[in-house]
C-alpha positions, 0 to 999 in steps of 0.5 A: 719549272716549278710546279706550283707556279705553273699550277698558281699562273694557271689558275690566275690565268682562269680566274682572269678569263672567267672575270672578263666572261662575266663583266662581258654579260653585261654589254649589249652593244659589243657582245659578239666581238668581245666573245671573240676577243675572250676565244683570242685570249684563251688560245694565247693563254694556252700556247703561252702556258705550252711554252712555260711547260717546255721551259722557253725563255719567251714564255714568262715575259709574254704571260706578262704581256697577256696579263697588261691586254687581259687588264685593258681589255677589263677596262674596255668593257668596265668603260662599255659596261660600267659594273664596278665590283666585278671590275675590280675583282677582275682588274686586281686578279690581272694585276696580281698575274702581272707582277707574278709573272715579271717578277717570274721573269726576271728571277729566272734571268729570261729579263736580265738586270744587269748592274754598270760597272763602278766607274774609277775616281776622276784624279784630284785636279791639279793646284794652282798658285794664287800668282796663276789665278791673279795671272788668268784674271788680268789675262782677261780682255776687255772693252768699252762699248760706245753706245748707238748714235741713233740708240732709239727710233726718236734719235734719228734726224726728221725728215721733211715734214710740211704740215698739211695747211703749209702744203695747200698754201705752199707752191708747188715747187717750194717745200719749207724744211724744218730743221732737225733739232739738236739733242745734247749728248750727256757724258758718262 
């Protein structure tokens, strides 16, 4: 563990929590619950810095997560209170802390980024003669499809239709039948 990185991260975390406390003073409705959240963040930060001092693998990624949670907390306070300048400064401090913690995690191999091995090149495709290509084209079978006899609804033969006037005049047992119209089919 390098002492400069450790001290720099402690200082950034201190500034982040101090900015959050400053933002919290503008709150009116959620003052007490926010104090408990800040106290919880302080306890978590102490535990994470103990892990960094002990050289644990989980400490640097946890510190990055800590800065994300602190930034989300600042956004919630800003939504509730609306003080712009301290929010901007605190959000920037949290962003710097997050970037440093992530870069430290990656540079020391805690969060490993592995490159995939290169795939071998594909073998060349076998060359085909022009004769073979022609044979393939001739081997396709095609069929002509005849149109449906009743392609549209109006092409269907009409059923018995009796006009209302004829129905009243016609005897009950006899009905007039209409002959369906025959349409001439066009040849293609």
